[in-house]
N, C-alpha and C positions, 0 to 999 in steps of 0.2 A: 475710331478712338473718340469718345466722350471724356469732357473735361468739366467741372464745374467751376465756376466762381465765385463770389461772395465779398474780393479785397477789392478794395483799392488800389492796393501797389504790391507787388509778388517779388520774391525772391530774397525778401530780407526777414528773418526769423524773430530779430532780437529787438525790443525797443526802448532807447534810454531815454528816460525821465531825467531832465537838465536842469540844473539850478543856472539862476539868470547871473552872469557872471561876464566878467570883461578882462578877467586877467588872460595871459598869452598861455593857450594850449598846446603845445609843442608836440612834437611825433610822440606816442605811447601816450600821451594824453586820453583819457578816455574820452573825450569832447574833441577831439580830432579825428576825423573820418578816415584820416590816413593812418591809422592804427591798427584798424582792423581788415585782417581777409579775408573777411565777408562782406557784405552792405550790411547796414542795419538802419533803423528809426529815428530818429531824434524828434523830442517835442521839448522845448523849455516853458518848464513851472513859472512862470512872469511873480516875482516876487518874493521867489525862493532864492534872498542873497546868500552867500557862505557864511555869513555873518550870523543871518540870521536860523539857519538849519543847523550851523553848529554850536556857536558859543549859546544860540536863543533857547536851542533847543522846538525849532521850525514850529512855533506856536501858531495855529490856525489854518495850517497849511496843511493838511491832512486832503479836507475836500478836494482843494486845486488840482495835488500829487492824483488822486482820486479821477477827477475828470481829464487830467490830459495822460492818466493811463489808459482811462476807455477811450481816449481819440487814437490814441497811438492802434490798441487793439482794431478798431473800427476802418483805419487804416490798412491795417494789415500783418499787423507784431501778431507772433503767435506766443512771446513771452518777453515778460518787461523786468528790464533791468534798472538801477539810478546809477550817478556820478557822484555819489556821496556816502560813505560808509556810514554815515552818523542818522542815515534814514531807514536804519533797523529798527527806528520806533516804531517803521509804520509799516512793518513787515505783515502781521494779523491782518490787517484792517484791509494794506493793498491786495495780499491773497483772496479775500473772502469777497472784494468787489469787483475784481477783475476776471476773475474764472479763468485764466491762463496763468502757468506757472511764472511766480514772481520770487525773484532773488534781490533786497533790497541791497544788497550790505557785501563786500568782502568779506567779513565776520564769518559770516556762517560759513565759511573752509577751517575754520579754525579746530571745531571739534574734530571733522574730518583727518586734517592735516596729524590731529593727538593718534590718530589709528594707524597712522602708517610708522610713526616714528618707536626706536626701539625702545625697549623699559627705563625708564627714570628720565626720558627725555620730554620735552610739552613743544608748543608752537607758544611762540611769543607775539605778541601784537605791539605794531608800533604804527603809532596814529599822530596827524597833523595837532592833535588837540588831547593829552591827557587831561589836564583841568577838566575841559568840557565832556568828555565820555564815561559816563556815567552807567552805575550796574546796571540800570536798564536799558539802554541802549546792550550792552552784551546780552542779558538776558531774552531779548527780543530775536537775537541773532543765534540764540546757544551755546553761547561762549561760557567755557567751563568755572567755576568761581576759582579765583586764584591764577587766573594767567597774568603771565608776566606782560607790562604793559611798560614798552619803550616811547619817548616822543619827541618831534623834532621842533618842540616849543622851546624858547630860550635859545632858540640858533640864529645866523645870523637874516637871512632871507625867507625860509621857504614857508615859515608858517605864517609871517605878517604880512607877505606879498599874496596868501591864498586868500586866506580869510578878509585880509582889506581889500583883496579885490581889487591889487593898482594896475596899472597899464605895464607895467614892465617888471622882467623879471631877470635876476641875475641869475642863469644856468647853472655855472657852478658852483657859485655859493650857495643854490638850492641845492645839488646834488651830494655839496659835501654835508651838510646838515644831516640829508639821508644817512650817509655813513657813518657820521660821528653817533649820531639817534642809535644805529643799531649795533654799534661796537659799544656804546655805552648799556643798550640791553643787556646783550650776551656776557659783557661784564659786570654787570651786576645779578644776572641770573644766569649761572653756567648750568642750568636745567634745560636752555633754552637749545631746542636742536634744529629747528627752521621757523622762520619768519613769514607771519601775514602781515602782510600793507595795509589797513583798515583803508586810507586816501585812498581815492582813485586818481590823484594827480600824483602820487610816488613812481607810479610803474614806468617813466621814462630814467629812473634810479633803480629800478628792480637788479638788473644785470652788476651793478658796482656795487650794489650792497652785497650782495653775491660774491663777488672778486672779494671783499673787503672782509666780509665774517666766515667766509666758506660752508656756510649755511643755504639750504635750498630756500627761497623765496616764493609767495605765494600771492597772488595780487587782484585785483577786480578782473585782471585780463588774461590771468589764468581759468578766473572762476567762470568767463563768460563765453570764453572759449569752447569749456566743457558745457556750459550751456546749449549756444549754439547746437552743437553736437547730437542735442539732443533735441532739439527744434525742429532742427534741419538734419537728421543725417546722411551720411556720405553713401552713395550708391557705389556699389560693386560689383 
């Protein structure tokens, strides 16, 4: 049997472009490697702080993300994703530059989830910052106009600690912020039949949101797990 090389690292199909941050990444967080049931590649994009990417719109960072993405592909990644839903802004440019499948944002699931739901029900989005989530972010992820949006902004812990890049995180307060925001979303939008978590740092609380609302919850974890199965199909 002959095999062909060409990669530096084998066995990890997904490459993850990471923001440069210091806040705690607990199990379930995309940036905690123990969250994944399969190996992944990581590459930190220097200068891409949570505040700069989310609140400022990632000015001047496109080239840095392209360079980091190319490095991941050169190392062996077969597909690229990112650890911030707001990077949907770069979806067209990264897809064109990297020449492998690219999924920048959990928001890209919204249109698919809508097709899964019964008539009269739609997916709602839960975001870390509704004030920063623009129509352009949504359009580049092909999120339908009028999609209900909920947010953890104004909560006690989650948005402040993550976007402020704080060294400590009160996990229980962050969990409650996510539950409260999800409940508020469905209370104000009874047409919501499922929730898509924009923020990759919300994944540790997806099960709690599901328990509190009774609704299906989709996240970057569900998206990347699906992505992985396309990049590295299981052999039977």
